[in-house]
N, C-alpha and C positions, 0 to 999 in steps of 0.2 A: 458899191459893196453889197454883199448879201448877208443879212442877219440869220444866223442859224443857232441851234441849241448849243453848238460848240464854240460860238463866238463869231467875230467878224472875219469873213473870208473874202479877200479881194479876188475878182476874176483873174487878174493877171498872175496872182499867186498860183491859181489852179493851172493856168496855161503853162507857166514856167515849170511847175512840177511835172505836168504831162510831157512837156518837151524833154526835160531832163531824164525822165523815165524811158522815153523812146530812144534817146541817144545811148543810154546805158545798155538797154536791151539789144540795140543794134550791134554793139560790140560784144556784149557778154553772152548773148544767146547762141551764136554759132561757135564761139570759141570752145566752151566746154564740150560740146557735141563733137567737134573735130578732134579734140584732145583725147577723148575717152578711149578710142581704140588703141592709143599708144600707152595706155595705163593698165589695160587688162587683157586677158586672153580672149580670142574671138568667141569661144564657146560660152563665155560669161557676158557677152555683149547685151543681150536682152535683159538679163538680170540687173546689170548696171544701169541701163536706161530706165528700167522699172523702179529701181531704188531711188534714182534721181527724181522721177515723177512722184514717188511716194513722199519723199522729203519735201518737195515743192507743195504738193497738195496738203500734206500734213501741216506745213507751216501756215497755209491759207486758213486751215481750220483752227489751229491753236492761236495764231497771231492775233486775230480780232478779239478773241476771248480774253487773252492776256492784256491787250490794250485796254479793253473795257474795265478791267480791274485796276489798271495803273492810272488811267486818265484822271479820276477824281483826286488822286493824291499828288501827281506830278504834272498834270496837264498834257495837252497835245504836244507842245514843244518838247517836254521832257521825254515823252514816249518816242518821238522821232529821234531825239538825241541818243536814247538807249539803242534804238534800232541802228543808228549810224555806228555806235561803238561796237555793236555785235559783229560788224563786218571786219573788225580786227582779227577775229578767229578765222575768217575766210582768207585774209591776207597771209596769216601764218600758215594755213593749210596749203595755199598756193606756193609759198616759199619752200615747203617741204616736198613738193611733187618732184618726181624724177621720171620724166617721160622717156621712153625708148625711141631711138631713131633720130634724135636731134631736131633742129629747126628746119623749116621749109622756106625757101626764098619766096618773097612775094613782090609784086609790082604795085602799080597804082590801084586805088580803090575802083576806079572806073574799069580798068583793064581786068581786074580780078572778077568783078561782077559779070562783065561780058563773057569772060572765059568760062565762068561757072554756068551761066545761062546756055552758052553754046554747047558745053559738054552734056548738060542735061537734055537739051533738045536733040542731040545726036544719038542718045541711048534710049530706045523706046521704053524699056522696063523702068528705068529711073524716071523718065518723063511721066509715065503712067502713075507712079507713086506720088510725084509732086503734084500732078493734076488732081488726084484724089484728095491730097492734103488741102489744096486750094479750094476744092469744092466743099469739103466738110467745114473748113474754116469760114468761108464766105456765106454759106447757107445755113450752117448749123450752130456755130458757137455764139451767135448773137442772142440766143434765147435767154441767157443770163441777164442781159440788160432789160429784158421785158418781164423779168420775174416779178417786180413790184406790181405790174398791171395784172398779171394772172393771180397773184396773191390777194390783191384788194378787190378787183372787180369780178373775179370768177370763182374764187375759193373763200371769199369773205374773211380774209386774214388781216391782222394788223402788222405792225413792223416786227413784232416778236415772232409771229407766225411765219412771216416772210423769211426771217433768218433761219428758221427751221428748214425751210425748203432748200436754201443754199447749203445748209449743213448736211442734209440728206444726200444731195448731189455730190458734195465733197467726200462723204463717206463712201459713196460708190466708187469714186476715182481712187481713193486710198485702198479700198478692198481689192480692186482689180489690180492695182500696181503691186500690192503685197503678194498676190497670187503669182504674178509674173516673176517676182524676185526668186521664187522657189522653183519655177518651171525651167530656169536656166536657158536652154537653147532648143525650144520646140521647133519642129519641122513645119514647112509650109507657112512661113511667116506672111507671105503675100496673101494667101487664102484667109489667114487670121485677120489681116488688116481689112480685107474686103468685108468679112463677117462683122468686124467691129463697126465699120462705117454703116453697114446696113442695119445692124442692131440699134445704133444711135439714131438713125433716121426713123425707124419704127417707134422707138420709145418716145422720141421727141414729138412725133405726130400724135400719138395717143395721149401724151401729156397735154397737148394743146386743146384737146376736146374733152378732157376729164373735168368733172365738176365735183368729184368726191376726193376729200383730202387724202385719205389713206391710199387710194389708187394713184393719185398724183405723186405722193411720196415714193411709192414703189417704182413708178416710171422714172422719176428723177434719179433714183439710185441706179437703176439700170442704164439710164442715159449717161450718167457719169462714168459708170464702169465700162460701157461700150466705147466711150470716147477715149479713155486711156488705153483700151485694147488696141484701138486703131492707131493712136499716136505713137505708142511704144513700138508696135510692129513696123509701122512705116518708117520711123526714125532709125530703127535697127537695120532695116533693109538698106536704106540709103547709106548708112555708115559702112556696111559690108560691101556694097556695090561700088562705092567711090574709091578711086585710087588715092593713096595717102597724100600726094602732092596737091591734089585738088579737093580734098575732103572739106576744108574750111570754106571754100567758095561754094561748093555744092550745098553744104549745110546752111550757108547764108541765103541761097535761093530758097531752100526749104523754110527758113525763118520768115522770109518775105511772104511765102504762101500761107504759113501757119499763123503768124502774128499780125502781119500787115493786113491781110485780107479780112481778118476778123473785124477790124474797125471799119472797113468798107462795108462789111455785112451789117454791122450795127447801124450805120447811117442809112443804108438802103432799107433794111427790114423795119427799122424804127419809123422811117418816113412812110412806108406802106401801111404800117400798123395804125398810123394816125388817120388813114383814109378808110381802111377796111376792117379795123380792129385787129387785135393781136392774134386770136386763135386761127382764123383762116389764113393769115399771112404765114404764121409759123408752120401750119400744116402744109401749105403750098411749098414753102421752102424745103421742108423735110422730104416731101414727095419728089421735088426736083433734085434734091441731093441724092436720094436713093436711085432715081433713074440715071443720073449722071454716073454714079459709081458702078452701076450694072453695065452701062454702056462702055465705060473705060475697061472694066474687067473682061467684057465680051470682046472688045476690039483688040485688047492686048492679053490674050489668054495665058501667056506665059507668066503673068504676074501671080496667078493663083498657084503656081507650082514652084516659084522661086523660094529657095531656102533662106 
């Protein structure tokens, strides 16, 4: 067991929680994304994806602050209990949904995954979007796990200061998502996705070498904003390009690229950072990400013109 300020935490509890979260995300992640086009008009697709992103990132900002207020009074178990009860509202909302088009027949999980991978592989534009998603997730999204190292060793911050860095990045994501809600259906979504990925790579590389707190905060804000620009544009593109009967399988492939490879990146980038320290590793990963995105966009030029 490990003694912490929050009490006794058994390692197997952490593993069980992580496994349960992964299982839930494996089913819950692709399902809403596949359902979304059946609930709204195509012209409102990007606004809906952005609104979903805004709600998610807003919850990430508000949730920890609310939990910090409640833990002294009701404890960690009480907070988790309230969180579980809050899903009752989600179940009610799901019951009220009325999707157009009806259900789609599905086969076995193995067959569905193979079919989704095969379809993506046979459609170059869709494959380019998924490859960019995989690249950004693998090489870029792990920076959050190294935030404590940057905060303590390179910016001289304590735990409170580190929380500010996370908050600034979260504000960037919420701001960008809010802007997209009102843009409705901008043209050249592929070009926007490429621009978002490149902006994220540049901001991340500059953050890694920054030693001034105010500059680091600005760069984290921009990195968070650019990441949402990319993810919203890429997700919207896939939903518009995918045929309805395969949309869930294709979004599952995208979920593997976006969520699954993030943890692979955390493992690899974290291991390299213990050898070469965090700044050069993050800079190298950001540069590699930018080069890979440029290569994909150059090799599949049509991605920059797809609507």
